N, C-alpha and C positions, 0 to 999 in steps of 0.2 A: 741725202737729207734735203728736204725742201727748205725754203727760207723760213717758213713757220716752225720747223722742227729744230732749228739751231739753238743751242744753248747759249745763254747770255750770262754775264756776271750776276744778274739778278736771279737766275734759275740754275740750280745744280742738276747734275745728271740724275740723282735720286729724285729730286723734285719733278723733273720732266717725266721720268718713268712713272712715278705715282700719278701725275696728271694724265698721262696717256692711258694707264690702266682704268682710272676712274671714268674717263670719257668713253673707253671701250665698253665698260659696264653699262653706261646709260644707253648705248646703242645696241647692245646685244639682245638677240631674240632667242638664242638657243640656251636651254637650261644647262646642258653639259658645258658649254663654252663659258657661261656665266659662272659656274662653279670653279672652272679653272682660273678665270680672271680674278675672282674673289680670293682664291688661294695665293695667286701671284701677288696681289695687293697686300695680303697679310704678311707674306715673306718680305716684300719690299719694305714694309713698315718695321719689320723685326731686324733688318740689317744693322750691324753694328755701326756706330757713328764713324764718320770719316775723320782720320786724324788731321789736326791742323798743321800747317807748315808755315815757316817763316821765310819772307823774301830775303835773299842773300844781299840785296842791294840797300834796301831801306829799313828792313827789320819788321815790316808789317806782318802780322799773323792772321791767317784765315784758311779757308778751305783751299785745297790745291788748285781747283779749276778757277777760283776767283783770283788767287795770287798770281796765276799765269797771266791774267789779263788786266790786272790793276795798274794804275798810273803811279809810278814811284815819285812823281813830282808833287803828289798830294801829301798831307801830313803823314808822319811815320806810323800812326796807329798806336804808338806807345804813350802811356800816360805818366 
């Protein structure tokens, strides 16, 4: 992965995948490849939602990739 491809807490794997597919569609010149990219984008958008998880330390709830990198010193996320 290059520095630009790394996921951040602001972008999930699904969001990154969709962004790359959309960018590929804008640059694609082959009709056959465009059809495959459009199908992949449809399937990406139809994926089931990612289940939320709870941080075992502070109790904050969120997407797994965001919980892995969150700061437990922030508020607990519970109301």
